[in-house]
C-alpha positions in Angstrom: 0.0 0.0 0.0 1.4 3.3 -1.0 2.0 5.9 1.6 1.7 9.6 0.7 2.4 12.7 2.8 1.3 16.1 1.6 1.9 19.3 3.7 1.1 22.8 2.8 3.4 25.5 4.3 3.9 29.3 3.6 7.0 28.3 1.5 5.3 25.8 -0.7 3.9 22.2 -0.6 5.9 19.1 0.5 5.1 15.8 -1.2 6.6 12.6 -0.1 5.9 8.9 -0.7 7.4 5.5 -0.4 8.8 3.9 -3.6 7.8 0.3 -3.0 5.6 -1.5 -5.6 4.2 -5.0 -5.7 3.4 -7.4 -8.6 2.7 -11.2 -8.8 4.7 -13.3 -11.0 3.4 -16.3 -13.2 3.5 -18.6 -10.2 1.4 -16.1 -8.1 4.4 -15.3 -5.8 4.5 -11.6 -4.5 7.5 -9.7 -5.8 8.7 -6.1 -4.9 10.5 -3.4 -6.8 11.2 0.2 -6.4 9.0 2.8 -8.5 9.2 6.6 -8.7 5.8 7.8 -7.7 6.3 11.5 -7.5 6.5 13.0 -11.1 7.5 16.7 -11.9 5.0 18.0 -14.4 6.1 21.6 -14.5 7.9 24.3 -12.6 5.2 24.6 -10.0 3.4 21.2 -10.4 3.8 17.5 -9.6 1.8 14.4 -9.3 1.9 11.4 -7.1 0.6 8.1 -8.1 -0.8 5.4 -5.8 -2.9 2.5 -6.0 -3.5 0.6 -9.1 -0.2 0.1 -11.0 -1.2 1.8 -14.2 -1.2 5.0 -12.2 2.5 5.3 -12.6 2.5 4.3 -16.2 -0.2 6.7 -17.0 1.5 9.5 -15.0 4.9 8.9 -16.9 3.1 9.2 -20.2 1.4 12.5 -19.1 4.8 13.9 -17.9 6.2 12.9 -21.4 3.3 14.5 -23.1 3.6 17.8 -21.3 7.3 17.8 -21.9 7.0 17.4 -25.7 4.5 20.3 -25.8 6.8 22.4 -23.5 3.8 22.8 -21.0 5.0 24.4 -17.8 2.2 26.5 -16.3 -0.3 25.3 -13.8 -3.3 26.4 -15.8 -2.0 24.5 -18.9 -1.4 21.4 -17.0 -4.8 21.5 -15.6 -6.4 22.0 -19.0 -4.6 19.1 -20.5 -5.0 16.7 -17.5 -8.8 15.6 -17.7 -8.9 14.7 -21.4 -5.5 13.1 -21.3 -6.2 10.9 -18.2 -9.9 10.1 -19.4 -8.6 8.9 -22.7 -5.6 6.9 -21.4 -7.5 5.3 -18.6 -10.1 4.0 -21.0 -7.3 2.4 -23.2 -5.7 0.6 -20.1 
């Protein structure tokens, strides 16, 4: 289970999470690996993935999508996020 800490201060927002992820191999045995769950989206934006494993994959795809388009501002990120995540979630 992913643990996420978020804290707002006058200086900014603190995000922290663990990096442990779990998957089950072909025999059903539980395996663990490390995964980057906090992704920088812009100069003042980030996202944290937790829960279902595709969250990190979709988050990385969104990060790449924004980088390719040189999106940095919070308003732009917010404008692109709903259609991007809706479309990608359906395909997974």
